[in-house]
C-alpha positions in Angstrom: 13.1 -39.0 -7.9 10.4 -36.6 -6.8 12.3 -35.7 -3.8 15.4 -35.1 -5.9 13.5 -32.7 -8.3 12.2 -30.6 -5.4 15.4 -30.4 -3.5 17.0 -27.0 -3.6 20.4 -26.5 -1.9 21.4 -23.1 -0.6 25.0 -22.0 -0.7 26.9 -22.2 2.6 26.0 -19.3 4.8 22.7 -18.4 3.1 19.8 -19.2 5.4 16.3 -19.9 4.3 13.7 -17.3 5.1 10.1 -17.9 6.3 8.9 -17.2 2.8 11.3 -19.5 1.0 10.5 -22.2 3.5 6.7 -21.8 2.9 7.3 -22.0 -0.9 9.4 -25.1 -0.5 6.9 -26.8 1.7 4.0 -25.9 -0.7 5.9 -27.4 -3.6 6.3 -30.7 -1.8 2.6 -30.6 -0.7 1.4 -29.8 -4.2 3.4 -32.6 -5.8 1.9 -35.1 -3.3 -1.7 -33.7 -3.6 -4.6 -35.2 -5.5 -5.3 -33.6 -9.0 -8.4 -31.8 -7.7 -6.4 -30.2 -4.9 -3.5 -29.0 -7.1 -5.3 -26.0 -8.6 -5.9 -24.4 -5.2 -2.4 -25.2 -4.1 -1.0 -23.9 -7.4 -2.8 -20.6 -6.9 -1.2 -20.2 -3.5 2.2 -21.2 -4.8 2.0 -18.6 -7.6 1.1 -15.9 -5.1 4.1 -16.7 -2.9 6.5 -16.8 -5.9 5.3 -13.3 -6.8 6.3 -12.1 -3.3 9.9 -13.3 -3.6 11.3 -10.1 -5.3 9.8 -8.0 -2.5 11.5 -9.8 0.3 14.5 -8.4 2.0 16.7 -11.6 1.8 17.3 -11.3 -1.9 20.1 -13.9 -2.0 17.8 -16.6 -0.6 15.2 -15.8 -3.2 17.7 -16.0 -6.0 19.0 -19.3 -4.7 15.5 -20.8 -4.4 14.5 -19.7 -7.9 17.7 -20.8 -9.5 17.3 -24.3 -8.0 13.7 -24.6 -9.1 14.4 -23.4 -12.6 17.4 -25.7 -13.0 15.9 -28.9 -11.7 12.4 -28.4 -13.1 10.7 -28.9 -9.7 7.8 -26.6 -10.7 6.8 -28.4 -13.8 3.2 -29.4 -13.7 2.5 -27.1 -10.8 0.6 -23.8 -10.6 -2.9 -23.4 -12.1 -4.3 -24.4 -15.5 -4.1 -20.7 -16.6 -0.9 -19.7 -14.9 1.9 -22.4 -14.6 4.3 -22.1 -11.7 7.2 -22.2 -14.1 6.0 -19.0 -15.7 5.4 -17.4 -12.3 9.0 -18.3 -11.2 10.4 -16.9 -14.5 8.6 -13.6 -13.9 9.9 -13.5 -10.3 13.4 -14.1 -11.5 13.1 -11.2 -14.0 11.8 -9.0 -11.3 14.8 -9.9 -9.1 17.1 -8.7 -11.9 20.9 -9.3 -12.1 22.3 -11.9 -12.0 19.5 -14.5 -12.2 17.6 -12.6 -14.9 20.5 -13.3 -17.2 20.4 -17.0 -16.5 16.8 -17.5 -17.8 16.7 -19.7 -20.9 15.2 -18.4 -24.2 12.6 -21.2 -23.9 11.4 -19.9 -20.6 11.2 -16.3 -21.9 9.2 -17.5 -24.8 6.8 -19.4 -22.5 6.4 -16.2 -20.4 5.7 -14.1 -23.5 3.2 -16.6 -24.7 1.4 -16.7 -21.4 1.3 -12.9 -21.2 -0.3 -12.7 -24.6 -2.9 -15.3 -23.8 -3.7 -13.7 -20.4 -4.1 -10.3 -22.1 -6.3 -11.6 -24.8 -8.6 -13.5 -22.4 -8.9 -10.3 -20.3 -10.2 -8.1 -23.1 -13.7 -7.0 -22.2 -14.9 -6.9 -25.8 -18.5 -7.6 -25.0 -18.7 -4.7 -22.5 -17.0 -2.4 -25.0 -19.5 -3.4 -27.7 -22.5 -2.8 -25.4 -21.1 0.6 -24.3 -20.4 1.6 -27.9 -23.9 0.6 -29.0 -25.7 2.4 -26.2 -23.6 5.5 -26.8 -24.3 5.4 -30.6 -28.1 5.0 -30.2 -28.1 7.8 -27.6 -26.1 10.1 -30.0 -28.6 9.5 -32.8 -31.5 10.2 -30.5 -29.9 13.5 -29.3 -29.0 14.5 -32.9 -32.7 13.9 -33.9 -33.9 16.0 -31.0 -31.4 18.8 -31.9 -33.6 19.4 -35.0 -30.6 19.8 -37.3 -31.5 22.0 -40.2 -34.1 24.0 -38.3 -32.4 27.3 -39.2 -32.5 26.6 -42.9 -36.2 25.6 -42.6 -37.1 28.8 -40.8 -35.3 30.9 -43.5 -37.2 29.1 -46.3 -40.5 29.7 -44.5 -39.9 33.4 -44.8 -40.5 33.2 -48.5 -44.1 34.1 -49.3 -46.0 32.4 -52.1 -45.5 35.5 -54.3 -41.7 35.1 -54.3 -38.8 35.8 -52.1 -38.6 38.8 -49.8 -35.6 40.5 -48.4 -33.9 38.5 -45.7 -31.8 40.1 -43.0 -28.1 39.3 -43.0 -27.7 36.3 -40.6 -25.9 37.1 -37.4 -22.6 35.6 -36.4 -24.4 33.1 -34.1 -26.7 32.0 -36.9 -23.7 31.5 -39.2 -22.0 29.4 -36.5 -25.1 27.4 -35.9 -25.5 26.8 -39.6 -21.9 25.6 -39.7 -22.5 23.2 -36.8 -25.6 21.8 -38.4 -23.8 21.3 -41.7 -21.2 19.2 -39.9 -23.5 17.5 -37.5 -23.9 14.2 -39.4 -20.3 14.1 -40.7 -19.2 14.3 -37.1 -21.5 11.5 -36.2 -20.1 9.5 -39.1 -16.5 10.1 -38.1 -17.2 9.0 -34.5 -19.1 5.9 -35.7 -16.4 4.9 -38.2 -13.6 5.5 -35.6 -15.5 3.5 -33.0 -15.9 0.6 -35.5 -12.2 0.8 -36.3 -11.2 0.9 -32.7 -13.4 -2.2 -31.9 -11.9 -4.2 -34.8 -8.4 -3.1 -33.7 -9.1 -4.3 -30.2 -10.5 -7.7 -31.1 -7.7 -8.3 -33.7 -4.6 -6.9 -32.0 -5.7 -6.7 -28.4 -4.4 -10.3 -27.8 -0.8 -9.2 -28.7 1.5 -7.9 -26.0 0.7 -4.2 -25.6 -2.3 -4.4 -27.9 -4.9 -3.6 -25.3 -2.8 -0.6 -24.2 -2.6 0.6 -27.8 -6.4 0.2 -28.2 -7.0 2.1 -25.0 -5.1 5.1 -26.5 -7.2 5.0 -29.6 -10.3 5.2 -27.6 -8.9 8.0 -25.5 -8.1 9.9 -28.7 -11.7 9.4 -29.9 -13.0 10.6 -26.5 -10.8 13.7 -26.7 -12.1 14.4 -30.3 -15.7 14.1 -29.2 -15.3 16.2 -26.1 -13.5 18.9 -28.1 -16.3 19.1 -30.6 -19.0 19.0 -27.9 -17.4 22.1 -26.3 -18.4 24.1 -29.3 -21.8 22.4 -29.9 -23.2 22.5 -26.4 -23.6 26.3 -26.0 -25.4 26.6 -29.4 -27.2 23.4 -30.0 -27.6 21.6 -26.7 -29.0 18.3 -27.9 -26.4 18.0 -30.6 -23.6 18.7 -28.2 -25.0 16.2 -25.7 -25.1 13.5 -28.3 -21.5 14.1 -29.3 -20.5 14.2 -25.7 -22.3 10.9 -25.1 -20.2 9.2 -27.8 -17.1 10.7 -26.2 -18.0 9.3 -22.8 -18.6 5.9 -24.4 -15.1 6.0 -25.9 -13.6 7.0 -22.5 -15.4 4.2 -20.7 -14.1 1.7 -23.3 -10.6 3.1 -22.8 -10.8 2.6 -19.0 -12.1 -0.9 -19.5 -9.1 -1.7 -21.7 -6.6 0.1 -19.4 -7.7 -2.0 -16.5 -6.8 -5.2 -18.4 -3.6 -4.0 -20.2 -0.2 -4.8 -19.0 
C-alpha cells in the first residue's frame, strides 16, 4: 500500500530528472523513517519541492506533482509547521497552466490557511513594541529639552512690576517658532495615537493574508508624517525636531520589521 501511494508514473517519453529522482527517493525515505527523523527529512523535501518550478524540465515537474497530489503520497510528510502537501500545492501554482487549474479547492484552502498562520507567527510584535516605546520616551525627553514655551516666558518676563511696557513686534522667525511650540504637544499626541492604532492593527489584522503588508504601509505613512514635520522643526527648535524625527525613525524601523515578514 505504501509503495502504491508513492508510485508516480511518468507519461511515455518523459524522462525523470535528477531533481525529481531526488524528491521521489526522499519521499520513500521519509515514509520509512522514524518519527524523530521525519522533521529533518521533511524540511529537505519541502526545499526540493520549492525548486521544481525553477527546473528546465517543466513536464517532468508537472508529472511528478500531479502524481503526488492525486495519490496523496505526501500526506503526513513535511514539517510540523509546513506540510509537504502545502509545499507541493504552492509549487504547482508556481508552475502555472495546466496543473494550477487541477488543484482542488480543499488544497487551495489549506494553502491559504497555512499562509495566514505563517504570516501571523512571523509578526515581530514584541520588537515593534520595544522600538515604539523607546522612540516615544526619547521623543518626550527631547520635547522637554526643547523648552517649549520659552518664547512666551521671555515675553512675559519683559513686563515690569509697574505694568506692561511696549513690546517690539515679533519677527517672522519668532512667530514661526511660536507656531511650532503651540503645535509641539499636539504633534506628539498625533504620533502617539497613530502608533497605538498601528500596533493594534498589526496585532489584530497582521495574521490575515496581506495584513502585515498593510500594517507596514501604515507605519511608513507615520514615518513620512514625522519626517515631514521634523524638517520644519529642526532648523528652529533642534530638540523638538530631533524628538519628532526619533518617532519617525521608530515607525520606519517597525515598517521594515513588518515588511521582512510580509508576503
